[in-house]
C-alpha positions in Angstrom: 17.7 -30.2 10.7 18.6 -27.2 8.3 22.1 -27.0 6.8 23.4 -23.7 6.3 25.9 -23.3 3.7 28.2 -20.2 2.4 28.7 -20.7 -1.7 30.8 -18.1 -3.2 33.7 -17.3 -6.0 36.5 -15.4 -4.5 39.7 -14.3 -6.0 43.2 -14.3 -4.6 42.8 -11.0 -3.1 39.0 -11.7 -2.0 37.2 -9.9 -4.7 33.8 -11.1 -5.2 32.4 -8.5 -7.4 32.9 -5.2 -9.4 30.3 -3.0 -10.5 27.4 -5.5 -9.7 29.3 -8.2 -11.7 31.5 -11.1 -11.1 34.9 -9.8 -12.7 35.4 -13.3 -14.2 33.5 -15.8 -16.0 34.0 -19.6 -15.3 31.4 -21.8 -16.6 32.4 -24.6 -14.5 32.0 -22.6 -11.6 28.3 -21.5 -12.8 27.5 -25.3 -13.4 28.8 -26.2 -9.9 26.7 -23.5 -8.1 23.5 -24.9 -10.0 24.5 -28.4 -9.2 24.7 -27.4 -5.4 21.9 -25.1 -5.2 19.1 -26.7 -7.5 16.1 -27.9 -5.5 17.2 -25.8 -2.5 16.6 -22.5 -0.7 18.9 -19.5 -1.6 19.3 -16.4 0.5 20.5 -13.2 -1.1 20.7 -9.6 -0.6 18.4 -7.3 -2.7 21.6 -5.9 -4.7 22.6 -9.5 -5.7 18.9 -10.4 -6.8 19.1 -7.3 -9.1 22.4 -8.5 -10.6 21.2 -12.0 -11.4 20.6 -12.4 -15.2 17.7 -14.6 -14.8 15.0 -13.7 -12.0 14.3 -15.9 -10.1 16.8 -18.4 -10.3 14.9 -21.6 -11.5 14.3 -24.5 -9.2 15.2 -23.0 -6.3 13.4 -21.2 -3.4 14.7 -17.5 -3.7 14.7 -15.5 -0.6 15.7 -11.9 -1.0 16.6 -9.8 1.9 15.8 -6.2 2.2 15.0 -3.4 4.6 12.3 -1.9 2.2 9.1 -3.1 4.0 6.8 -3.2 0.8 9.1 -4.7 -1.5 7.7 -7.7 -3.7 8.9 -9.6 -6.8 6.8 -12.6 -8.6 8.0 -15.9 -7.2 10.5 -14.6 -4.6 9.9 -14.5 -0.9 11.1 -11.1 0.6 12.1 -10.9 4.1 13.5 -8.0 6.2 16.0 -9.5 8.3 18.6 -12.2 8.4 17.2 -13.4 11.5 13.5 -13.7 10.0 15.1 -15.7 7.1 17.0 -18.0 9.6 13.7 -18.6 11.3 11.8 -19.1 8.2 14.0 -21.9 6.9 14.0 -23.7 10.2 10.1 -23.5 10.7 9.5 -24.7 7.2 12.2 -27.6 7.5 14.3 -26.6 4.7 17.0 -29.0 4.5 19.9 -27.0 2.6 19.9 -23.3 2.7 22.8 -21.4 0.6 23.8 -18.0 1.1 24.7 -16.5 -2.1 25.8 -13.1 -1.5 26.5 -10.1 -1.2 29.1 -9.2 1.2 26.7 -8.6 4.2 24.8 -11.9 3.7 28.0 -13.5 3.5 29.0 -12.1 6.9 25.8 -13.0 8.5 26.1 -16.5 6.9 29.6 -17.0 8.2 28.5 -16.9 11.7 26.0 -19.8 11.5 27.0 -21.9 8.4 27.9 -25.5 8.9 29.8 -25.7 5.3 31.8 -23.4 3.0 31.8 -24.2 -0.8 34.3 -21.9 -2.3 35.7 -21.5 -5.7 39.0 -19.9 -5.2 40.0 -18.0 -8.5 43.7 -17.9 -8.6 44.2 -14.4 -9.9 43.9 -10.8 -8.3 41.2 -8.8 -9.5 40.3 -5.1 -9.2 36.8 -4.9 -7.5 34.4 -3.1 -5.3 33.2 -5.7 -3.5 35.1 -8.3 -1.2 34.5 -11.7 0.6 34.9 -11.4 4.5 37.9 -12.7 6.0 37.6 -16.2 7.1 39.2 -17.3 10.2 40.3 -20.9 8.7 41.1 -22.2 12.0 37.2 -22.6 12.7 37.2 -24.6 9.4 38.3 -28.0 8.1 39.1 -28.3 4.4 37.5 -31.7 3.5 37.5 -31.4 -0.2 39.8 -29.9 -3.2 39.3 -30.1 -6.6 42.1 -28.1 -8.4 41.9 -26.7 -12.1 44.0 -24.6 -14.1 43.0 -21.1 -12.9 40.9 -21.9 -9.9 40.0 -24.6 -7.2 36.7 -25.8 -5.7 37.0 -26.1 -2.0 34.7 -27.5 0.6 35.1 -26.8 4.3 33.2 -27.8 7.4 32.9 -26.0 10.7 35.2 -27.7 13.2 
């Protein structure tokens, strides 16, 4: 069975980005992201892909969603719809699939995800991209690791 997971770093006021970048730098969050996603499949939107400092992300199957029909990048699977990406992952027996952004990918991913891996940054930030509102009554918090300015939170769908 394919497990679908939303992974994101989110400020207290739900900001996830500003001008195509994260408005904070937390090395431990980047390390956790790598540890969780390594050797798995990641799905992202075209803008998220373009914002990556290193393309493609190494040791991961990178899937980029775009409405542009003839888009291609070396080492990247480009698909044209969320549904197409889900079908691809299930048909090819991918074990863990991470939705890594942006906003639209998170909106779609939250509808089917089995798990949420959130880094809650304990500060408000100015931004132009926000994480969707999550109905936490549908999720069970199963793990919390608190740090000074952020927490790692793991939720599973009830």
